[in-house]
C-alpha positions as a Markdown table, in Angstrom:
| # | Residue | x | y | z |
|---|---|---|---|---|
| 1 | Met | 151.7 | 136.8 | 73.6 |
| 2 | Asp | 150.4 | 139.3 | 71.0 |
| 3 | Asn | 152.4 | 140.6 | 68.0 |
| 4 | Lys | 153.2 | 144.0 | 69.5 |
| 5 | Glu | 154.8 | 142.2 | 72.5 |
| 6 | Ile | 156.6 | 139.7 | 70.2 |
| 7 | Trp | 158.2 | 142.4 | 68.1 |
| 8 | Gly | 158.9 | 144.6 | 71.0 |
| 9 | Lys | 161.2 | 141.9 | 72.3 |
| 10 | Gln | 163.3 | 142.1 | 69.1 |
| 11 | Ala | 164.6 | 145.5 | 70.0 |
| 12 | Lys | 167.7 | 144.2 | 71.8 |
| 13 | Glu | 168.7 | 142.0 | 68.9 |
| 14 | Trp | 168.4 | 144.9 | 66.4 |
| 15 | Thr | 170.1 | 147.6 | 68.5 |
| 16 | Asp | 173.4 | 147.3 | 66.7 |
| 17 | Leu | 172.0 | 146.3 | 63.3 |
| 18 | Phe | 171.9 | 148.9 | 60.5 |
| 19 | His | 171.3 | 148.1 | 56.9 |
| 20 | Asn | 173.4 | 149.4 | 54.1 |
| 21 | Glu | 172.7 | 150.7 | 50.6 |
| 22 | Lys | 173.4 | 147.3 | 48.9 |
| 23 | Ser | 170.5 | 145.7 | 50.8 |
| 24 | Met | 168.1 | 148.0 | 48.8 |
| 25 | Gly | 169.0 | 146.9 | 45.3 |
| 26 | Ser | 168.7 | 149.7 | 42.8 |
| 27 | Leu | 166.1 | 151.7 | 44.8 |
| 28 | Pro | 168.5 | 154.6 | 45.5 |
| 29 | Asn | 169.2 | 154.9 | 41.7 |
| 30 | Val | 165.5 | 155.8 | 41.0 |
| 31 | Leu | 164.9 | 158.3 | 43.8 |
| 32 | Lys | 165.3 | 162.0 | 44.0 |
| 33 | Lys | 166.7 | 163.6 | 47.1 |
| 34 | Thr | 163.4 | 165.5 | 47.7 |
| 35 | Asp | 161.2 | 162.4 | 47.5 |
| 36 | Lys | 158.9 | 161.6 | 50.4 |
| 37 | Ile | 159.8 | 158.1 | 51.5 |
| 38 | Leu | 157.9 | 155.7 | 53.9 |
| 39 | Asp | 159.8 | 153.0 | 55.8 |
| 40 | Gln | 156.9 | 150.6 | 56.5 |
| 41 | Gly | 157.4 | 148.5 | 59.6 |
| 42 | Cys | 160.5 | 150.6 | 60.5 |
| 43 | Gly | 161.3 | 148.8 | 63.8 |
| 44 | Ile | 164.0 | 150.7 | 65.5 |
| 45 | Gly | 164.7 | 152.7 | 62.4 |
| 46 | Gln | 167.4 | 150.7 | 60.5 |
| 47 | Tyr | 166.3 | 151.5 | 57.0 |
| 48 | Ser | 165.0 | 154.9 | 57.9 |
| 49 | Phe | 168.5 | 155.9 | 59.1 |
| 50 | Thr | 170.2 | 154.3 | 56.1 |
| 51 | Ile | 168.1 | 156.3 | 53.6 |
| 52 | Tyr | 168.5 | 159.5 | 55.6 |
| 53 | Lys | 172.3 | 159.1 | 55.8 |
| 54 | Met | 172.3 | 158.8 | 52.0 |
| 55 | Gly | 170.8 | 162.2 | 51.7 |
| 56 | Tyr | 167.1 | 161.6 | 51.5 |
| 57 | Lys | 165.8 | 164.0 | 54.2 |
| 58 | Asn | 162.0 | 163.5 | 53.8 |
| 59 | Val | 161.6 | 160.1 | 55.5 |
| 60 | Ile | 158.8 | 158.8 | 57.7 |
| 61 | Gly | 159.0 | 155.6 | 59.6 |
| 62 | Met | 155.9 | 153.7 | 60.6 |
| 63 | Asp | 155.5 | 150.7 | 63.0 |
| 64 | Phe | 152.8 | 149.2 | 65.2 |
| 65 | Ser | 155.0 | 148.7 | 68.2 |
| 66 | Pro | 155.2 | 151.6 | 70.6 |
| 67 | Lys | 158.3 | 150.1 | 72.2 |
| 68 | Leu | 160.2 | 150.0 | 68.9 |
| 69 | Leu | 159.0 | 153.5 | 67.9 |
| 70 | Lys | 160.3 | 154.8 | 71.2 |
| 71 | Ile | 163.7 | 153.4 | 70.5 |
| 72 | Ala | 163.7 | 154.7 | 66.9 |
| 73 | Arg | 162.9 | 158.2 | 68.1 |
| 74 | Glu | 165.7 | 158.0 | 70.7 |
| 75 | Asn | 168.1 | 156.7 | 68.1 |
| 76 | Ala | 167.1 | 159.5 | 65.7 |
| 77 | Lys | 167.7 | 162.1 | 68.4 |
| 78 | Lys | 171.2 | 160.7 | 69.2 |
| 79 | Leu | 172.1 | 160.8 | 65.5 |
| 80 | Asn | 170.5 | 164.2 | 65.0 |
| 81 | Tyr | 168.3 | 162.8 | 62.2 |
| 82 | Lys | 165.1 | 164.7 | 61.7 |
| 83 | Ile | 162.9 | 161.7 | 60.9 |
| 84 | Lys | 159.2 | 161.4 | 61.8 |
| 85 | Phe | 158.1 | 158.1 | 63.3 |
| 86 | Val | 154.4 | 157.3 | 63.5 |
| 87 | Glu | 152.3 | 154.4 | 64.9 |
| 88 | Gly | 150.2 | 152.5 | 62.4 |
| 89 | Asp | 148.9 | 149.1 | 61.1 |
| 90 | Ile | 150.0 | 148.0 | 57.7 |
| 91 | Arg | 146.5 | 146.8 | 56.8 |
| 92 | Ala | 145.0 | 150.4 | 57.3 |
| 93 | Met | 147.8 | 152.9 | 57.3 |
| 94 | Pro | 147.2 | 156.4 | 58.7 |
| 95 | Phe | 148.1 | 158.2 | 55.5 |
| 96 | Lys | 146.1 | 159.9 | 52.7 |
| 97 | Asn | 146.0 | 158.5 | 49.2 |
| 98 | Asn | 149.1 | 159.2 | 47.1 |
| 99 | Ser | 151.2 | 160.4 | 50.1 |
| 100 | Phe | 154.6 | 158.9 | 49.1 |
| 101 | Asp | 157.0 | 158.9 | 46.2 |
| 102 | Ala | 158.6 | 155.7 | 47.5 |
| 103 | Ile | 158.0 | 153.0 | 50.1 |
| 104 | Ile | 160.4 | 150.5 | 51.7 |
| 105 | Ser | 158.6 | 147.4 | 52.9 |
| 106 | Ala | 161.4 | 145.1 | 54.2 |
| 107 | Gly | 160.2 | 141.8 | 55.5 |
| 108 | Ile | 156.9 | 143.2 | 56.7 |
| 109 | Val | 153.7 | 142.1 | 54.9 |
| 110 | Glu | 154.3 | 138.4 | 55.6 |
| 111 | His | 153.4 | 139.0 | 59.3 |
| 112 | Val | 149.7 | 139.4 | 58.7 |
| 113 | Pro | 147.3 | 137.0 | 57.1 |
| 114 | Glu | 145.7 | 139.7 | 54.9 |
| 115 | Thr | 148.4 | 139.9 | 52.3 |
| 116 | Asp | 146.3 | 141.2 | 49.4 |
| 117 | Lys | 144.9 | 143.9 | 51.7 |
| 118 | Thr | 148.3 | 145.0 | 52.7 |
| 119 | Ile | 149.6 | 145.2 | 49.1 |
| 120 | Lys | 146.5 | 147.2 | 48.2 |
| 121 | Glu | 147.3 | 149.6 | 51.0 |
| 122 | Leu | 150.8 | 150.1 | 49.6 |
| 123 | Ser | 149.4 | 151.0 | 46.2 |
| 124 | Arg | 146.8 | 153.4 | 47.8 |
| 125 | Val | 149.4 | 155.5 | 49.7 |
| 126 | Leu | 152.0 | 155.4 | 47.0 |
| 127 | Lys | 151.8 | 157.9 | 44.2 |
| 128 | Lys | 151.2 | 156.8 | 40.6 |
| 129 | Gly | 154.7 | 156.3 | 39.2 |
| 130 | Gly | 156.1 | 155.9 | 42.7 |
| 131 | Tyr | 158.5 | 153.1 | 43.6 |
| 132 | Leu | 158.1 | 150.2 | 46.0 |
| 133 | Phe | 161.0 | 148.2 | 47.3 |
| 134 | Ile | 159.6 | 145.0 | 49.0 |
| 135 | His | 161.0 | 141.7 | 50.2 |
| 136 | Val | 159.4 | 138.7 | 51.7 |
| 137 | Pro | 160.5 | 135.2 | 52.8 |
| 138 | His | 161.0 | 132.6 | 50.0 |
| 139 | Gln | 158.9 | 129.5 | 50.4 |
| 140 | Ile | 161.2 | 127.1 | 48.5 |
| 141 | Ser | 164.3 | 127.4 | 50.7 |
| 142 | Ala | 166.2 | 126.0 | 53.6 |
| 143 | Phe | 165.1 | 129.0 | 55.6 |
| 144 | Thr | 161.4 | 128.0 | 55.3 |
| 145 | Leu | 162.2 | 124.4 | 56.2 |
| 146 | Val | 163.9 | 125.6 | 59.4 |
| 147 | Lys | 161.0 | 127.8 | 60.2 |
| 148 | Ile | 158.6 | 124.8 | 59.8 |
| 149 | Ile | 160.7 | 122.7 | 62.1 |
| 150 | Arg | 161.1 | 125.4 | 64.7 |
| 151 | Lys | 157.3 | 126.0 | 64.7 |
| 152 | Ser | 156.6 | 122.3 | 65.2 |
| 153 | Leu | 159.0 | 122.2 | 68.1 |
| 154 | Gly | 157.6 | 125.3 | 69.7 |
| 155 | Leu | 160.8 | 127.2 | 69.1 |
| 156 | Trp | 159.6 | 129.9 | 66.8 |
| 157 | Ser | 159.5 | 133.3 | 68.5 |
| 158 | Leu | 158.3 | 135.7 | 65.8 |
| 159 | Gly | 154.6 | 135.0 | 65.7 |
| 160 | Tyr | 152.7 | 134.8 | 62.5 |
| 161 | Glu | 154.9 | 134.6 | 59.3 |
| 162 | Lys | 154.1 | 133.2 | 55.9 |
| 163 | Ser | 156.4 | 132.5 | 53.0 |
| 164 | Phe | 155.9 | 133.0 | 49.2 |
| 165 | Thr | 156.9 | 131.7 | 45.9 |
| 166 | Lys | 158.3 | 134.0 | 43.2 |
| 167 | Lys | 155.3 | 133.4 | 40.9 |
| 168 | Gly | 152.7 | 133.8 | 43.7 |
| 169 | Phe | 154.0 | 137.0 | 45.1 |
| 170 | Arg | 154.6 | 138.5 | 41.6 |
| 171 | Arg | 150.9 | 137.8 | 40.8 |
| 172 | Leu | 149.9 | 139.6 | 44.0 |
| 173 | Leu | 152.0 | 142.7 | 43.1 |
| 174 | Glu | 150.8 | 142.8 | 39.5 |
| 175 | Lys | 147.1 | 142.4 | 40.6 |
| 176 | Asn | 147.6 | 145.5 | 42.8 |
| 177 | Asn | 149.0 | 147.9 | 40.1 |
| 178 | Phe | 152.7 | 147.1 | 40.5 |
| 179 | Glu | 155.0 | 146.7 | 37.6 |
| 180 | Ile | 158.2 | 144.7 | 38.5 |
| 181 | Phe | 161.4 | 145.8 | 36.9 |
| 182 | Glu | 164.0 | 144.4 | 39.2 |
| 183 | Phe | 164.1 | 141.0 | 41.1 |
| 184 | Tyr | 166.7 | 139.1 | 43.0 |
| 185 | Ile | 167.0 | 136.5 | 45.8 |
| 186 | Asn | 169.5 | 137.0 | 48.5 |
| 187 | Glu | 171.6 | 134.0 | 49.5 |
| 188 | Phe | 170.9 | 132.1 | 52.7 |
| 189 | Lys | 173.5 | 133.0 | 55.4 |
| 190 | Pro | 174.6 | 130.8 | 58.3 |
| 191 | Gly | 173.8 | 133.6 | 60.9 |
| 192 | Lys | 174.8 | 133.2 | 64.6 |
| 193 | His | 174.4 | 129.3 | 64.5 |
| 194 | Lys | 177.5 | 128.7 | 62.5 |
| 195 | Ile | 177.5 | 124.8 | 62.4 |
| 196 | Leu | 173.8 | 124.3 | 61.7 |
| 197 | Gly | 173.8 | 127.4 | 59.5 |
| 198 | Gly | 176.7 | 126.1 | 57.5 |
| 199 | Ile | 174.9 | 122.8 | 56.9 |
| 200 | Leu | 171.8 | 124.5 | 55.8 |
| 201 | Ser | 173.8 | 126.8 | 53.5 |
| 202 | Leu | 175.2 | 123.6 | 51.8 |
| 203 | Ile | 171.7 | 122.3 | 51.4 |
| 204 | Asp | 170.3 | 125.5 | 50.1 |
| 205 | Lys | 173.2 | 126.3 | 47.6 |
| 206 | Pro | 172.0 | 123.9 | 44.8 |
| 207 | Leu | 168.5 | 125.4 | 45.1 |
| 208 | Tyr | 169.9 | 128.9 | 44.9 |
| 209 | Leu | 171.9 | 128.1 | 41.8 |
| 210 | Leu | 168.7 | 126.8 | 40.2 |
| 211 | Gly | 166.9 | 130.1 | 41.0 |
| 212 | Tyr | 165.2 | 129.0 | 44.1 |
| 213 | Gly | 166.5 | 128.8 | 47.7 |
| 214 | Gly | 168.0 | 131.8 | 49.4 |
| 215 | His | 166.3 | 133.8 | 52.1 |
| 216 | His | 164.1 | 136.6 | 50.8 |
| 217 | Leu | 162.5 | 137.5 | 47.4 |
| 218 | His | 163.3 | 141.1 | 46.6 |
| 219 | Phe | 161.2 | 143.2 | 44.2 |
| 220 | Leu | 161.6 | 146.7 | 43.0 |
| 221 | Cys | 158.3 | 147.9 | 41.5 |
| 222 | Lys | 156.6 | 151.0 | 40.0 |
| 223 | Asn | 153.0 | 151.9 | 40.8 |
| 224 | Ile | 151.1 | 152.0 | 37.6 |
| 225 | Lys | 147.6 | 152.6 | 39.0 |
| 226 | Lys | 145.2 | 154.5 | 36.8 |
| 227 | Asp | 144.1 | 157.2 | 39.3 |
């Protein structure tokens, strides 16, 4: 099963899921209402709709799955949101240099092996001084432990996915012209498997209190490229 088919199957699970402003840290505080914003790996449009609803009307969603894009367009039509959705690969995005004032990359770049290339692409299409909000799975966490176990048992259904340490991912961002000025780790949540999730939360809590654990590493960055 290829990645497009894998992620197309996630549509049903995401249909009623919409993110809120809190999930984007301080990103809304640094944006202007006229800014051109890319939702990279938009899926069915959760972040695109959240940003649009907050008053940012120049939003473009990009995904590589035709099935998810079809649903995103249908959702936008139902909501009467004038958002453009385009098909594209995060390793070679179909946009000119310096196209965007801000980019949301929410749990996206970990799904391809070419991490450095994808971060470089983000820097390329983002304007100098533009903002990137990005989050990726934390390697030192109960979440990653569960992922390893599920993969070994053949129960992992989301295809390729890697995890990162805070230090390692920070180094990648800085190498590719990004200055980090906000960072946080969101807590591990039990999810739909309440008993197992509750046990894992108890395991993860001490790590989280020590600055590890949690679920994703969240970074808010500014593009400081020279050109």
